[in-house]
Jmol script that loads the backbone (N, CA, C; Angstrom):
load data "model"
ATOM      1  N   MET A   1     237.448  51.174  73.850  1.00  0.00           N
ATOM      2  CA  MET A   1     236.947  52.486  73.461  1.00  0.00           C
ATOM      3  C   MET A   1     235.807  52.921  74.377  1.00  0.00           C
ATOM      4  N   GLN A   2     235.066  51.956  74.947  1.00  0.00           N
ATOM      5  CA  GLN A   2     233.927  52.310  75.779  1.00  0.00           C
ATOM      6  C   GLN A   2     234.326  52.918  77.116  1.00  0.00           C
ATOM      7  N   ASP A   3     235.576  52.721  77.509  1.00  0.00           N
ATOM      8  CA  ASP A   3     236.011  53.279  78.779  1.00  0.00           C
ATOM      9  C   ASP A   3     236.447  54.734  78.649  1.00  0.00           C
ATOM     10  N   ARG A   4     236.374  55.258  77.446  1.00  0.00           N
ATOM     11  CA  ARG A   4     236.749  56.660  77.227  1.00  0.00           C
ATOM     12  C   ARG A   4     235.496  57.532  77.235  1.00  0.00           C
ATOM     13  N   ILE A   5     235.663  58.741  77.723  1.00  0.00           N
ATOM     14  CA  ILE A   5     234.546  59.675  77.816  1.00  0.00           C
ATOM     15  C   ILE A   5     234.854  60.931  77.017  1.00  0.00           C
ATOM     16  N   LYS A   6     233.799  61.646  76.675  1.00  0.00           N
ATOM     17  CA  LYS A   6     233.969  62.910  75.953  1.00  0.00           C
ATOM     18  C   LYS A   6     234.425  63.990  76.925  1.00  0.00           C
ATOM     19  N   PHE A   7     235.347  64.831  76.459  1.00  0.00           N
ATOM     20  CA  PHE A   7     235.753  65.998  77.224  1.00  0.00           C
ATOM     21  C   PHE A   7     235.829  67.186  76.272  1.00  0.00           C
ATOM     22  N   GLU A   8     235.770  68.366  76.843  1.00  0.00           N
ATOM     23  CA  GLU A   8     235.924  69.605  76.085  1.00  0.00           C
ATOM     24  C   GLU A   8     237.026  70.414  76.766  1.00  0.00           C
ATOM     25  N   TYR A   9     237.742  71.197  75.952  1.00  0.00           N
ATOM     26  CA  TYR A   9     238.800  72.013  76.533  1.00  0.00           C
ATOM     27  C   TYR A   9     238.996  73.294  75.742  1.00  0.00           C
ATOM     28  N   ALA A  10     239.630  74.238  76.411  1.00  0.00           N
ATOM     29  CA  ALA A  10     240.025  75.502  75.781  1.00  0.00           C
ATOM     30  C   ALA A  10     241.373  75.897  76.360  1.00  0.00           C
ATOM     31  N   ILE A  11     242.117  76.638  75.577  1.00  0.00           N
ATOM     32  CA  ILE A  11     243.416  77.149  76.001  1.00  0.00           C
ATOM     33  C   ILE A  11     243.220  78.580  76.513  1.00  0.00           C
ATOM     34  N   ILE A  12     243.822  78.889  77.648  1.00  0.00           N
ATOM     35  CA  ILE A  12     243.749  80.241  78.203  1.00  0.00           C
ATOM     36  C   ILE A  12     244.907  81.044  77.619  1.00  0.00           C
ATOM     37  N   ARG A  13     244.578  82.222  77.136  1.00  0.00           N
ATOM     38  CA  ARG A  13     245.559  83.089  76.496  1.00  0.00           C
ATOM     39  C   ARG A  13     245.711  84.390  77.271  1.00  0.00           C
ATOM     40  N   LEU A  14     246.921  84.889  77.305  1.00  0.00           N
ATOM     41  CA  LEU A  14     247.173  86.206  77.877  1.00  0.00           C
ATOM     42  C   LEU A  14     247.419  87.162  76.723  1.00  0.00           C
ATOM     43  N   VAL A  15     246.632  88.227  76.682  1.00  0.00           N
ATOM     44  CA  VAL A  15     246.716  89.236  75.623  1.00  0.00           C
ATOM     45  C   VAL A  15     247.128  90.550  76.290  1.00  0.00           C
ATOM     46  N   PRO A  16     248.443  90.738  76.491  1.00  0.00           N
ATOM     47  CA  PRO A  16     248.908  91.897  77.269  1.00  0.00           C
ATOM     48  C   PRO A  16     248.431  93.247  76.731  1.00  0.00           C
ATOM     49  N   LYS A  17     248.408  93.401  75.427  1.00  0.00           N
ATOM     50  CA  LYS A  17     247.909  94.627  74.797  1.00  0.00           C
ATOM     51  C   LYS A  17     246.780  94.222  73.859  1.00  0.00           C
ATOM     52  N   VAL A  18     245.559  94.287  74.355  1.00  0.00           N
ATOM     53  CA  VAL A  18     244.396  93.818  73.601  1.00  0.00           C
ATOM     54  C   VAL A  18     244.320  94.486  72.237  1.00  0.00           C
ATOM     55  N   GLU A  19     244.676  95.753  72.171  1.00  0.00           N
ATOM     56  CA  GLU A  19     244.590  96.477  70.903  1.00  0.00           C
ATOM     57  C   GLU A  19     245.552  95.925  69.848  1.00  0.00           C
ATOM     58  N   ARG A  20     246.626  95.229  70.268  1.00  0.00           N
ATOM     59  CA  ARG A  20     247.563  94.641  69.307  1.00  0.00           C
ATOM     60  C   ARG A  20     247.159  93.225  68.910  1.00  0.00           C
ATOM     61  N   GLY A  21     246.373  92.564  69.723  1.00  0.00           N
ATOM     62  CA  GLY A  21     245.884  91.229  69.397  1.00  0.00           C
ATOM     63  C   GLY A  21     246.912  90.118  69.543  1.00  0.00           C
ATOM     64  N   GLU A  22     248.085  90.421  70.077  1.00  0.00           N
ATOM     65  CA  GLU A  22     249.109  89.402  70.272  1.00  0.00           C
ATOM     66  C   GLU A  22     248.852  88.674  71.593  1.00  0.00           C
ATOM     67  N   PHE A  23     249.100  87.376  71.589  1.00  0.00           N
ATOM     68  CA  PHE A  23     248.854  86.605  72.803  1.00  0.00           C
ATOM     69  C   PHE A  23     249.851  85.462  72.922  1.00  0.00           C
ATOM     70  N   PHE A  24     249.913  84.901  74.125  1.00  0.00           N
ATOM     71  CA  PHE A  24     250.606  83.635  74.329  1.00  0.00           C
ATOM     72  C   PHE A  24     249.795  82.808  75.322  1.00  0.00           C
ATOM     73  N   ASN A  25     249.945  81.489  75.220  1.00  0.00           N
ATOM     74  CA  ASN A  25     249.158  80.561  76.026  1.00  0.00           C
ATOM     75  C   ASN A  25     249.686  80.514  77.455  1.00  0.00           C
ATOM     76  N   ILE A  26     248.754  80.560  78.408  1.00  0.00           N
ATOM     77  CA  ILE A  26     249.148  80.512  79.816  1.00  0.00           C
ATOM     78  C   ILE A  26     248.414  79.424  80.601  1.00  0.00           C
ATOM     79  N   GLY A  27     247.461  78.750  79.980  1.00  0.00           N
ATOM     80  CA  GLY A  27     246.732  77.741  80.744  1.00  0.00           C
ATOM     81  C   GLY A  27     245.763  76.944  79.895  1.00  0.00           C
ATOM     82  N   ALA A  28     245.050  76.043  80.584  1.00  0.00           N
ATOM     83  CA  ALA A  28     244.058  75.202  79.929  1.00  0.00           C
ATOM     84  C   ALA A  28     242.891  74.951  80.878  1.00  0.00           C
ATOM     85  N   ILE A  29     241.724  74.745  80.287  1.00  0.00           N
ATOM     86  CA  ILE A  29     240.503  74.411  81.028  1.00  0.00           C
ATOM     87  C   ILE A  29     239.960  73.133  80.415  1.00  0.00           C
ATOM     88  N   VAL A  30     239.621  72.149  81.243  1.00  0.00           N
ATOM     89  CA  VAL A  30     239.051  70.892  80.759  1.00  0.00           C
ATOM     90  C   VAL A  30     237.736  70.641  81.488  1.00  0.00           C
ATOM     91  N   TYR A  31     236.735  70.232  80.703  1.00  0.00           N
ATOM     92  CA  TYR A  31     235.414  69.908  81.235  1.00  0.00           C
ATOM     93  C   TYR A  31     235.014  68.527  80.739  1.00  0.00           C
ATOM     94  N   ALA A  32     234.617  67.654  81.661  1.00  0.00           N
ATOM     95  CA  ALA A  32     234.126  66.316  81.313  1.00  0.00           C
ATOM     96  C   ALA A  32     232.814  66.082  82.063  1.00  0.00           C
ATOM     97  N   LYS A  33     231.723  66.167  81.339  1.00  0.00           N
ATOM     98  CA  LYS A  33     230.387  66.071  81.941  1.00  0.00           C
ATOM     99  C   LYS A  33     230.192  64.759  82.703  1.00  0.00           C
ATOM    100  N   GLN A  34     230.557  63.627  82.071  1.00  0.00           N
ATOM    101  CA  GLN A  34     230.332  62.318  82.698  1.00  0.00           C
ATOM    102  C   GLN A  34     231.059  62.161  84.023  1.00  0.00           C
ATOM    103  N   LYS A  35     232.225  62.752  84.134  1.00  0.00           N
ATOM    104  CA  LYS A  35     233.015  62.640  85.365  1.00  0.00           C
ATOM    105  C   LYS A  35     232.759  63.807  86.319  1.00  0.00           C
ATOM    106  N   LYS A  36     231.873  64.720  85.903  1.00  0.00           N
ATOM    107  CA  LYS A  36     231.589  65.914  86.703  1.00  0.00           C
ATOM    108  C   LYS A  36     232.893  66.624  87.073  1.00  0.00           C
ATOM    109  N   PHE A  37     233.709  66.836  86.035  1.00  0.00           N
ATOM    110  CA  PHE A  37     235.031  67.431  86.227  1.00  0.00           C
ATOM    111  C   PHE A  37     235.137  68.749  85.480  1.00  0.00           C
ATOM    112  N   LEU A  38     235.619  69.748  86.170  1.00  0.00           N
ATOM    113  CA  LEU A  38     235.967  71.032  85.561  1.00  0.00           C
ATOM    114  C   LEU A  38     237.256  71.478  86.230  1.00  0.00           C
ATOM    115  N   GLY A  39     238.323  71.544  85.449  1.00  0.00           N
ATOM    116  CA  GLY A  39     239.618  71.894  86.019  1.00  0.00           C
ATOM    117  C   GLY A  39     240.348  72.921  85.185  1.00  0.00           C
ATOM    118  N   VAL A  40     241.193  73.665  85.845  1.00  0.00           N
ATOM    119  CA  VAL A  40     242.008  74.675  85.174  1.00  0.00           C
ATOM    120  C   VAL A  40     243.430  74.577  85.710  1.00  0.00           C
ATOM    121  N   LYS A  41     244.371  74.826  84.828  1.00  0.00           N
ATOM    122  CA  LYS A  41     245.777  74.871  85.225  1.00  0.00           C
ATOM    123  C   LYS A  41     246.412  76.004  84.440  1.00  0.00           C
ATOM    124  N   TYR A  42     247.254  76.801  85.109  1.00  0.00           N
ATOM    125  CA  TYR A  42     247.861  77.946  84.427  1.00  0.00           C
ATOM    126  C   TYR A  42     249.256  78.228  84.969  1.00  0.00           C
ATOM    127  N   HIS A  43     250.014  78.927  84.161  1.00  0.00           N
ATOM    128  CA  HIS A  43     251.357  79.364  84.533  1.00  0.00           C
ATOM    129  C   HIS A  43     251.720  80.539  83.626  1.00  0.00           C
ATOM    130  N   ILE A  44     252.188  81.621  84.232  1.00  0.00           N
ATOM    131  CA  ILE A  44     252.622  82.780  83.451  1.00  0.00           C
ATOM    132  C   ILE A  44     254.147  82.756  83.366  1.00  0.00           C
ATOM    133  N   ASP A  45     254.646  82.705  82.142  1.00  0.00           N
ATOM    134  CA  ASP A  45     256.089  82.773  81.900  1.00  0.00           C
ATOM    135  C   ASP A  45     256.464  84.253  81.911  1.00  0.00           C
ATOM    136  N   ASN A  46     257.111  84.684  82.992  1.00  0.00           N
ATOM    137  CA  ASN A  46     257.425  86.105  83.165  1.00  0.00           C
ATOM    138  C   ASN A  46     258.350  86.652  82.082  1.00  0.00           C
ATOM    139  N   SER A  47     259.259  85.834  81.581  1.00  0.00           N
ATOM    140  CA  SER A  47     260.155  86.322  80.523  1.00  0.00           C
ATOM    141  C   SER A  47     259.383  86.547  79.226  1.00  0.00           C
ATOM    142  N   LYS A  48     258.421  85.686  78.924  1.00  0.00           N
ATOM    143  CA  LYS A  48     257.565  85.897  77.744  1.00  0.00           C
ATOM    144  C   LYS A  48     256.739  87.163  77.918  1.00  0.00           C
ATOM    145  N   LEU A  49     256.161  87.301  79.104  1.00  0.00           N
ATOM    146  CA  LEU A  49     255.345  88.479  79.378  1.00  0.00           C
ATOM    147  C   LEU A  49     256.169  89.746  79.219  1.00  0.00           C
ATOM    148  N   GLU A  50     257.379  89.735  79.727  1.00  0.00           N
ATOM    149  CA  GLU A  50     258.274  90.893  79.623  1.00  0.00           C
ATOM    150  C   GLU A  50     258.562  91.227  78.156  1.00  0.00           C
ATOM    151  N   ALA A  51     258.704  90.190  77.325  1.00  0.00           N
ATOM    152  CA  ALA A  51     258.966  90.406  75.896  1.00  0.00           C
ATOM    153  C   ALA A  51     257.748  91.017  75.195  1.00  0.00           C
ATOM    154  N   PHE A  52     256.543  90.656  75.646  1.00  0.00           N
ATOM    155  CA  PHE A  52     255.321  91.183  75.041  1.00  0.00           C
ATOM    156  C   PHE A  52     255.000  92.579  75.536  1.00  0.00           C
ATOM    157  N   CYS A  53     255.190  92.784  76.842  1.00  0.00           N
ATOM    158  CA  CYS A  53     254.763  94.051  77.442  1.00  0.00           C
ATOM    159  C   CYS A  53     255.415  94.203  78.808  1.00  0.00           C
ATOM    160  N   LYS A  54     256.012  95.338  79.038  1.00  0.00           N
ATOM    161  CA  LYS A  54     256.727  95.556  80.293  1.00  0.00           C
ATOM    162  C   LYS A  54     255.856  96.143  81.411  1.00  0.00           C
ATOM    163  N   ASP A  55     254.664  96.633  81.086  1.00  0.00           N
ATOM    164  CA  ASP A  55     253.876  97.338  82.099  1.00  0.00           C
ATOM    165  C   ASP A  55     252.585  96.603  82.496  1.00  0.00           C
ATOM    166  N   VAL A  56     252.622  95.275  82.528  1.00  0.00           N
ATOM    167  CA  VAL A  56     251.462  94.503  82.956  1.00  0.00           C
ATOM    168  C   VAL A  56     251.655  94.089  84.411  1.00  0.00           C
ATOM    169  N   ASP A  57     250.599  94.209  85.201  1.00  0.00           N
ATOM    170  CA  ASP A  57     250.628  93.852  86.613  1.00  0.00           C
ATOM    171  C   ASP A  57     250.410  92.339  86.754  1.00  0.00           C
ATOM    172  N   VAL A  58     251.493  91.589  86.938  1.00  0.00           N
ATOM    173  CA  VAL A  58     251.424  90.127  87.025  1.00  0.00           C
ATOM    174  C   VAL A  58     250.602  89.684  88.229  1.00  0.00           C
ATOM    175  N   ASP A  59     250.704  90.396  89.324  1.00  0.00           N
ATOM    176  CA  ASP A  59     249.926  90.037  90.519  1.00  0.00           C
ATOM    177  C   ASP A  59     248.427  90.137  90.243  1.00  0.00           C
ATOM    178  N   LEU A  60     248.015  91.155  89.523  1.00  0.00           N
ATOM    179  CA  LEU A  60     246.619  91.318  89.173  1.00  0.00           C
ATOM    180  C   LEU A  60     246.152  90.178  88.258  1.00  0.00           C
ATOM    181  N   ILE A  61     246.967  89.826  87.288  1.00  0.00           N
ATOM    182  CA  ILE A  61     246.627  88.717  86.385  1.00  0.00           C
ATOM    183  C   ILE A  61     246.465  87.426  87.184  1.00  0.00           C
ATOM    184  N   ASN A  62     247.384  87.181  88.112  1.00  0.00           N
ATOM    185  CA  ASN A  62     247.293  85.982  88.948  1.00  0.00           C
ATOM    186  C   ASN A  62     246.020  85.976  89.800  1.00  0.00           C
ATOM    187  N   LYS A  63     245.583  87.149  90.258  1.00  0.00           N
ATOM    188  CA  LYS A  63     244.328  87.229  91.012  1.00  0.00           C
ATOM    189  C   LYS A  63     243.135  86.871  90.125  1.00  0.00           C
ATOM    190  N   TYR A  64     243.142  87.351  88.880  1.00  0.00           N
ATOM    191  CA  TYR A  64     242.074  86.999  87.944  1.00  0.00           C
ATOM    192  C   TYR A  64     242.061  85.493  87.687  1.00  0.00           C
ATOM    193  N   LEU A  65     243.241  84.917  87.488  1.00  0.00           N
ATOM    194  CA  LEU A  65     243.331  83.479  87.231  1.00  0.00           C
ATOM    195  C   LEU A  65     242.906  82.668  88.446  1.00  0.00           C
ATOM    196  N   GLU A  66     243.215  83.163  89.623  1.00  0.00           N
ATOM    197  CA  GLU A  66     242.768  82.483  90.844  1.00  0.00           C
ATOM    198  C   GLU A  66     241.238  82.514  90.926  1.00  0.00           C
ATOM    199  N   ALA A  67     240.635  83.613  90.486  1.00  0.00           N
ATOM    200  CA  ALA A  67     239.172  83.692  90.448  1.00  0.00           C
ATOM    201  C   ALA A  67     238.616  82.651  89.471  1.00  0.00           C
ATOM    202  N   TRP A  68     239.274  82.464  88.329  1.00  0.00           N
ATOM    203  CA  TRP A  68     238.853  81.419  87.376  1.00  0.00           C
ATOM    204  C   TRP A  68     238.913  80.054  88.058  1.00  0.00           C
ATOM    205  N   LYS A  69     239.956  79.815  88.838  1.00  0.00           N
ATOM    206  CA  LYS A  69     240.099  78.542  89.544  1.00  0.00           C
ATOM    207  C   LYS A  69     238.959  78.343  90.544  1.00  0.00           C
ATOM    208  N   LEU A  70     238.609  79.394  91.279  1.00  0.00           N
ATOM    209  CA  LEU A  70     237.501  79.320  92.244  1.00  0.00           C
ATOM    210  C   LEU A  70     236.177  79.027  91.538  1.00  0.00           C
ATOM    211  N   VAL A  71     235.982  79.599  90.364  1.00  0.00           N
ATOM    212  CA  VAL A  71     234.779  79.326  89.577  1.00  0.00           C
ATOM    213  C   VAL A  71     234.766  77.851  89.180  1.00  0.00           C
ATOM    214  N   CYS A  72     235.900  77.328  88.716  1.00  0.00           N
ATOM    215  CA  CYS A  72     235.988  75.907  88.350  1.00  0.00           C
ATOM    216  C   CYS A  72     235.632  75.012  89.530  1.00  0.00           C
ATOM    217  N   GLU A  73     236.131  75.362  90.695  1.00  0.00           N
ATOM    218  CA  GLU A  73     235.913  74.548  91.888  1.00  0.00           C
ATOM    219  C   GLU A  73     234.495  74.669  92.435  1.00  0.00           C
ATOM    220  N   GLY A  74     233.759  75.679  91.995  1.00  0.00           N
ATOM    221  CA  GLY A  74     232.386  75.851  92.446  1.00  0.00           C
ATOM    222  C   GLY A  74     232.278  76.293  93.895  1.00  0.00           C
ATOM    223  N   LYS A  75     233.329  76.896  94.395  1.00  0.00           N
ATOM    224  CA  LYS A  75     233.323  77.344  95.788  1.00  0.00           C
ATOM    225  C   LYS A  75     232.578  78.669  95.920  1.00  0.00           C
ATOM    226  N   SER A  76     232.090  78.940  97.121  1.00  0.00           N
ATOM    227  CA  SER A  76     231.343  80.185  97.349  1.00  0.00           C
ATOM    228  C   SER A  76     232.205  81.405  97.044  1.00  0.00           C
ATOM    229  N   ALA A  77     233.511  81.273  97.211  1.00  0.00           N
ATOM    230  CA  ALA A  77     234.414  82.383  96.896  1.00  0.00           C
ATOM    231  C   ALA A  77     234.432  82.674  95.396  1.00  0.00           C
ATOM    232  N   GLY A  78     233.873  81.764  94.591  1.00  0.00           N
ATOM    233  CA  GLY A  78     233.755  81.971  93.146  1.00  0.00           C
ATOM    234  C   GLY A  78     232.592  82.875  92.785  1.00  0.00           C
ATOM    235  N   GLY A  79     231.870  83.336  93.784  1.00  0.00           N
ATOM    236  CA  GLY A  79     230.767  84.266  93.556  1.00  0.00           C
ATOM    237  C   GLY A  79     229.583  83.645  92.841  1.00  0.00           C
ATOM    238  N   ARG A  80     228.794  84.485  92.178  1.00  0.00           N
ATOM    239  CA  ARG A  80     227.584  84.021  91.494  1.00  0.00           C
ATOM    240  C   ARG A  80     227.902  83.026  90.380  1.00  0.00           C
ATOM    241  N   ILE A  81     229.009  83.257  89.683  1.00  0.00           N
ATOM    242  CA  ILE A  81     229.390  82.359  88.594  1.00  0.00           C
ATOM    243  C   ILE A  81     229.791  81.003  89.171  1.00  0.00           C
ATOM    244  N   GLY A  82     230.502  81.012  90.289  1.00  0.00           N
ATOM    245  CA  GLY A  82     230.907  79.770  90.944  1.00  0.00           C
ATOM    246  C   GLY A  82     229.737  78.948  91.440  1.00  0.00           C
ATOM    247  N   ALA A  83     228.584  79.572  91.613  1.00  0.00           N
ATOM    248  CA  ALA A  83     227.394  78.867  92.081  1.00  0.00           C
ATOM    249  C   ALA A  83     226.602  78.218  90.944  1.00  0.00           C
ATOM    250  N   LEU A  84     226.969  78.525  89.714  1.00  0.00           N
ATOM    251  CA  LEU A  84     226.260  77.945  88.574  1.00  0.00           C
ATOM    252  C   LEU A  84     226.550  76.455  88.441  1.00  0.00           C
ATOM    253  N   GLU A  85     225.729  75.769  87.645  1.00  0.00           N
ATOM    254  CA  GLU A  85     225.971  74.363  87.343  1.00  0.00           C
ATOM    255  C   GLU A  85     227.284  74.228  86.575  1.00  0.00           C
ATOM    256  N   LEU A  86     227.884  73.063  86.643  1.00  0.00           N
ATOM    257  CA  LEU A  86     229.191  72.808  86.020  1.00  0.00           C
ATOM    258  C   LEU A  86     229.272  73.220  84.552  1.00  0.00           C
ATOM    259  N   PRO A  87     228.336  72.792  83.697  1.00  0.00           N
ATOM    260  CA  PRO A  87     228.447  73.194  82.286  1.00  0.00           C
ATOM    261  C   PRO A  87     228.334  74.706  82.087  1.00  0.00           C
ATOM    262  N   ASP A  88     227.527  75.343  82.894  1.00  0.00           N
ATOM    263  CA  ASP A  88     227.376  76.794  82.780  1.00  0.00           C
ATOM    264  C   ASP A  88     228.659  77.512  83.184  1.00  0.00           C
ATOM    265  N   ARG A  89     229.353  76.998  84.201  1.00  0.00           N
ATOM    266  CA  ARG A  89     230.632  77.592  84.604  1.00  0.00           C
ATOM    267  C   ARG A  89     231.660  77.446  83.490  1.00  0.00           C
ATOM    268  N   PHE A  90     231.709  76.256  82.870  1.00  0.00           N
ATOM    269  CA  PHE A  90     232.656  76.038  81.772  1.00  0.00           C
ATOM    270  C   PHE A  90     232.363  76.997  80.625  1.00  0.00           C
ATOM    271  N   HIS A  91     231.095  77.123  80.262  1.00  0.00           N
ATOM    272  CA  HIS A  91     230.741  77.991  79.134  1.00  0.00           C
ATOM    273  C   HIS A  91     230.967  79.466  79.465  1.00  0.00           C
ATOM    274  N   TRP A  92     230.799  79.843  80.710  1.00  0.00           N
ATOM    275  CA  TRP A  92     231.104  81.224  81.098  1.00  0.00           C
ATOM    276  C   TRP A  92     232.601  81.478  80.972  1.00  0.00           C
ATOM    277  N   LEU A  93     233.412  80.542  81.466  1.00  0.00           N
ATOM    278  CA  LEU A  93     234.871  80.719  81.401  1.00  0.00           C
ATOM    279  C   LEU A  93     235.391  80.753  79.967  1.00  0.00           C
ATOM    280  N   THR A  94     234.745  80.021  79.078  1.00  0.00           N
ATOM    281  CA  THR A  94     235.238  79.938  77.696  1.00  0.00           C
ATOM    282  C   THR A  94     234.493  80.879  76.746  1.00  0.00           C
ATOM    283  N   ALA A  95     233.659  81.728  77.282  1.00  0.00           N
ATOM    284  CA  ALA A  95     232.941  82.692  76.445  1.00  0.00           C
ATOM    285  C   ALA A  95     233.918  83.678  75.810  1.00  0.00           C
ATOM    286  N   SER A  96     233.584  84.116  74.620  1.00  0.00           N
ATOM    287  CA  SER A  96     234.410  85.079  73.905  1.00  0.00           C
ATOM    288  C   SER A  96     234.425  86.403  74.671  1.00  0.00           C
ATOM    289  N   ARG A  97     235.618  86.957  74.839  1.00  0.00           N
ATOM    290  CA  ARG A  97     235.747  88.241  75.532  1.00  0.00           C
ATOM    291  C   ARG A  97     236.930  89.000  74.968  1.00  0.00           C
ATOM    292  N   SER A  98     236.938  90.283  75.182  1.00  0.00           N
ATOM    293  CA  SER A  98     238.025  91.124  74.661  1.00  0.00           C
ATOM    294  C   SER A  98     238.800  91.754  75.814  1.00  0.00           C
ATOM    295  N   THR A  99     239.236  90.906  76.728  1.00  0.00           N
ATOM    296  CA  THR A  99     240.007  91.371  77.880  1.00  0.00           C
ATOM    297  C   THR A  99     241.421  90.800  77.808  1.00  0.00           C
ATOM    298  N   ILE A 100     242.206  91.092  78.802  1.00  0.00           N
ATOM    299  CA  ILE A 100     243.605  90.651  78.824  1.00  0.00           C
ATOM    300  C   ILE A 100     243.725  89.129  78.957  1.00  0.00           C
ATOM    301  N   ILE A 101     242.726  88.475  79.571  1.00  0.00           N
ATOM    302  CA  ILE A 101     242.709  87.011  79.671  1.00  0.00           C
ATOM    303  C   ILE A 101     241.547  86.509  78.814  1.00  0.00           C
ATOM    304  N   GLN A 102     241.864  85.660  77.842  1.00  0.00           N
ATOM    305  CA  GLN A 102     240.867  85.134  76.912  1.00  0.00           C
ATOM    306  C   GLN A 102     241.042  83.629  76.807  1.00  0.00           C
ATOM    307  N   SER A 103     240.078  82.975  76.189  1.00  0.00           N
ATOM    308  CA  SER A 103     240.234  81.546  75.923  1.00  0.00           C
ATOM    309  C   SER A 103     240.070  81.296  74.425  1.00  0.00           C
ATOM    310  N   SER A 104     240.643  80.185  73.995  1.00  0.00           N
ATOM    311  CA  SER A 104     240.500  79.783  72.601  1.00  0.00           C
ATOM    312  C   SER A 104     239.074  79.285  72.379  1.00  0.00           C
ATOM    313  N   GLU A 105     238.776  78.903  71.144  1.00  0.00           N
ATOM    314  CA  GLU A 105     237.501  78.223  70.933  1.00  0.00           C
ATOM    315  C   GLU A 105     237.563  76.885  71.654  1.00  0.00           C
ATOM    316  N   VAL A 106     236.416  76.289  71.874  1.00  0.00           N
ATOM    317  CA  VAL A 106     236.326  75.023  72.595  1.00  0.00           C
ATOM    318  C   VAL A 106     236.581  73.873  71.624  1.00  0.00           C
ATOM    319  N   HIS A 107     237.393  72.926  72.070  1.00  0.00           N
ATOM    320  CA  HIS A 107     237.688  71.712  71.305  1.00  0.00           C
ATOM    321  C   HIS A 107     237.188  70.524  72.110  1.00  0.00           C
ATOM    322  N   SER A 108     237.029  69.373  71.464  1.00  0.00           N
ATOM    323  CA  SER A 108     236.577  68.188  72.190  1.00  0.00           C
ATOM    324  C   SER A 108     237.404  66.973  71.810  1.00  0.00           C
ATOM    325  N   GLY A 109     237.301  65.954  72.624  1.00  0.00           N
ATOM    326  CA  GLY A 109     238.017  64.715  72.392  1.00  0.00           C
ATOM    327  C   GLY A 109     237.505  63.644  73.334  1.00  0.00           C
ATOM    328  N   LEU A 110     238.222  62.522  73.360  1.00  0.00           N
ATOM    329  CA  LEU A 110     237.881  61.413  74.238  1.00  0.00           C
ATOM    330  C   LEU A 110     239.060  61.144  75.159  1.00  0.00           C
ATOM    331  N   CYS A 111     238.764  60.800  76.403  1.00  0.00           N
ATOM    332  CA  CYS A 111     239.824  60.513  77.361  1.00  0.00           C
ATOM    333  C   CYS A 111     239.341  59.505  78.385  1.00  0.00           C
ATOM    334  N   LYS A 112     240.276  58.981  79.151  1.00  0.00           N
ATOM    335  CA  LYS A 112     239.940  58.097  80.271  1.00  0.00           C
ATOM    336  C   LYS A 112     239.903  58.875  81.576  1.00  0.00           C
ATOM    337  N   ASP A 113     240.853  59.801  81.721  1.00  0.00           N
ATOM    338  CA  ASP A 113     241.009  60.546  82.968  1.00  0.00           C
ATOM    339  C   ASP A 113     241.125  62.039  82.643  1.00  0.00           C
ATOM    340  N   PRO A 114     240.077  62.824  82.910  1.00  0.00           N
ATOM    341  CA  PRO A 114     240.124  64.245  82.557  1.00  0.00           C
ATOM    342  C   PRO A 114     241.211  65.034  83.290  1.00  0.00           C
ATOM    343  N   GLU A 115     241.542  64.642  84.501  1.00  0.00           N
ATOM    344  CA  GLU A 115     242.596  65.357  85.228  1.00  0.00           C
ATOM    345  C   GLU A 115     243.952  65.131  84.550  1.00  0.00           C
ATOM    346  N   GLN A 116     244.210  63.908  84.134  1.00  0.00           N
ATOM    347  CA  GLN A 116     245.448  63.605  83.417  1.00  0.00           C
ATOM    348  C   GLN A 116     245.455  64.312  82.059  1.00  0.00           C
ATOM    349  N   THR A 117     244.299  64.364  81.424  1.00  0.00           N
ATOM    350  CA  THR A 117     244.177  65.046  80.134  1.00  0.00           C
ATOM    351  C   THR A 117     244.478  66.536  80.285  1.00  0.00           C
ATOM    352  N   LEU A 118     244.009  67.145  81.368  1.00  0.00           N
ATOM    353  CA  LEU A 118     244.322  68.546  81.644  1.00  0.00           C
ATOM    354  C   LEU A 118     245.840  68.736  81.724  1.00  0.00           C
ATOM    355  N   GLU A 119     246.514  67.852  82.435  1.00  0.00           N
ATOM    356  CA  GLU A 119     247.976  67.924  82.551  1.00  0.00           C
ATOM    357  C   GLU A 119     248.642  67.823  81.175  1.00  0.00           C
ATOM    358  N   GLU A 120     248.171  66.866  80.363  1.00  0.00           N
ATOM    359  CA  GLU A 120     248.766  66.659  79.039  1.00  0.00           C
ATOM    360  C   GLU A 120     248.553  67.868  78.125  1.00  0.00           C
ATOM    361  N   ILE A 121     247.352  68.421  78.142  1.00  0.00           N
ATOM    362  CA  ILE A 121     247.062  69.606  77.315  1.00  0.00           C
ATOM    363  C   ILE A 121     247.905  70.782  77.787  1.00  0.00           C
ATOM    364  N   PHE A 122     247.985  70.953  79.093  1.00  0.00           N
ATOM    365  CA  PHE A 122     248.792  72.038  79.662  1.00  0.00           C
ATOM    366  C   PHE A 122     250.246  71.919  79.222  1.00  0.00           C
ATOM    367  N   GLU A 123     250.816  70.737  79.338  1.00  0.00           N
ATOM    368  CA  GLU A 123     252.210  70.538  78.947  1.00  0.00           C
ATOM    369  C   GLU A 123     252.416  70.759  77.449  1.00  0.00           C
ATOM    370  N   LYS A 124     251.467  70.318  76.645  1.00  0.00           N
ATOM    371  CA  LYS A 124     251.602  70.416  75.189  1.00  0.00           C
ATOM    372  C   LYS A 124     251.452  71.854  74.696  1.00  0.00           C
ATOM    373  N   PHE A 125     250.484  72.585  75.217  1.00  0.00           N
ATOM    374  CA  PHE A 125     250.167  73.894  74.656  1.00  0.00           C
ATOM    375  C   PHE A 125     250.681  75.095  75.454  1.00  0.00           C
ATOM    376  N   VAL A 126     251.100  74.869  76.695  1.00  0.00           N
ATOM    377  CA  VAL A 126     251.514  75.998  77.528  1.00  0.00           C
ATOM    378  C   VAL A 126     253.009  75.971  77.836  1.00  0.00           C
ATOM    379  N   LEU A 127     253.507  74.852  78.271  1.00  0.00           N
ATOM    380  CA  LEU A 127     254.927  74.776  78.683  1.00  0.00           C
ATOM    381  C   LEU A 127     255.861  74.680  77.500  1.00  0.00           C
TER     382      LEU A 127
END
end "model"
wireframe off; spacefill off
backbone 0.3
color backbone group
């Protein structure tokens, strides 16, 4: 049990019509302080998106998600948010918002490998 570390995660949701409040899961974010890990993985199922809303710009959504990835990586291309400390970037990404891309509340658990945990959460809740 001692080889496991605490991690936090949130599910990324796509809300094509914010006024309707309907969403589907498109990704996951995992943060593990001890391992200095912040990762995101996402995938938009175009057939699901088409069923929810026919007039959403998928390319624009992918650009927003790529920006989330840059923030996770802490690269200069992530802008001012990407320059923040790791926990601050995670909390910014998981902050409550009323836009087309939202995250669930933050959950926590224990893991050995946060990157593998990100894969498992992604497969369980997104695919």
